[in-house]
C-alpha positions in Angstrom: 2.1 5.1 -17.0 -1.0 4.8 -14.8 -1.6 6.6 -11.5 -3.5 4.5 -9.0 -4.9 5.3 -5.6 -6.3 3.6 -2.5 -8.1 5.0 0.6 -7.8 3.5 4.1 -9.3 4.4 7.5 -6.7 4.1 10.2 -7.5 3.5 13.9 -7.1 7.0 15.5 -5.1 5.6 18.4 -2.7 3.8 16.0 -1.8 6.8 13.7 1.6 7.5 15.2 2.6 3.8 15.3 1.5 3.4 11.6 3.5 6.5 10.7 6.6 5.2 12.5 6.4 1.9 10.7 6.5 3.7 7.3 9.5 5.7 8.2 11.6 2.6 7.8 10.1 0.4 5.1 12.3 -2.7 4.7 14.5 -2.6 1.7 13.3 -6.0 0.3 9.7 -4.5 0.3 10.9 -1.4 -1.6 12.9 -3.6 -4.0 9.8 -5.7 -4.8 7.8 -2.5 -5.4 10.5 -1.4 -7.9 10.6 -4.8 -9.6 6.8 -4.6 -9.9 7.1 -1.3 -11.8 5.7 0.8 -9.0 7.2 4.2 -8.4 6.4 7.4 -6.5 4.4 5.6 -3.9 3.1 8.1 -1.3 0.7 8.0 1.6 -1.0 11.1 2.9 -3.0 11.4 6.2 -6.1 13.5 6.5 -7.7 13.0 9.9 -8.1 9.2 10.1 -8.0 8.6 6.4 -4.9 7.5 4.5 -4.7 8.3 0.8 -2.1 6.1 -1.0 -1.1 7.0 -4.5 1.5 5.4 -6.8 2.5 5.3 -10.5 2.5 2.0 -12.4 5.0 1.8 -15.2 4.5 -1.8 -16.3 2.4 -3.7 -18.8 0.6 -6.2 -16.6 -0.6 -4.7 -13.3 -2.4 -8.0 -12.2 0.8 -10.0 -12.7 3.0 -7.5 -10.9 0.6 -7.3 -8.0 0.5 -11.1 -7.9 4.3 -11.2 -7.7 4.2 -8.7 -4.8 1.6 -10.9 -3.0 3.9 -14.0 -3.4 6.9 -12.2 -2.0 7.8 -13.3 1.6 9.1 -9.8 2.6 5.9 -8.2 1.2 3.7 -10.7 3.0 5.5 -10.0 6.3 5.0 -6.2 5.7 1.3 -6.7 4.9 0.8 -8.6 8.1 1.9 -5.5 9.9 0.3 -2.8 7.8 -2.2 -4.1 5.2 -5.9 -3.8 5.0 -8.3 -6.8 5.2 -8.6 -9.2 3.4 -4.8 -9.6 3.2 -4.5 -9.6 6.9 -5.9 -8.3 10.1 -3.9 -5.1 10.6 -3.6 -3.7 14.1 -3.7 -0.3 12.5 -6.4 -0.1 9.9 -10.1 0.0 10.5 -11.5 0.0 7.0 -10.1 0.1 3.5 -11.1 -0.2 -0.1 -11.1 -4.0 0.4 -7.9 -4.3 -1.4 -9.2 -2.7 -4.6 -6.9 -0.3 -6.4 -8.5 2.4 -8.4 -7.0 4.1 -11.4 -7.1 7.9 -11.0 -8.1 10.3 -13.7 -5.5 12.7 -14.9 -6.5 16.3 -14.2 
């Protein structure tokens, strides 16, 4: 199992809308996450920074992320919520440019 993290900067005036979107993530998006061996995905907000963390339980992260990127439900979700370069989100100002970082276990 790997723990991975991403950091985003959300537009301050869009924080509440962004939170509302994530209260009701579409089931096909959640299903694709599960089929991509991603679990315990959480997003925390500190000021205008979003910290996303998740566990990866698969053997080929690149292939699983590619399968997510090809999924129509995920593509639609990313058009609403994702960081550039995947899409021009109405919510996010900056991000880790789509890079996912493996976190060190403490």
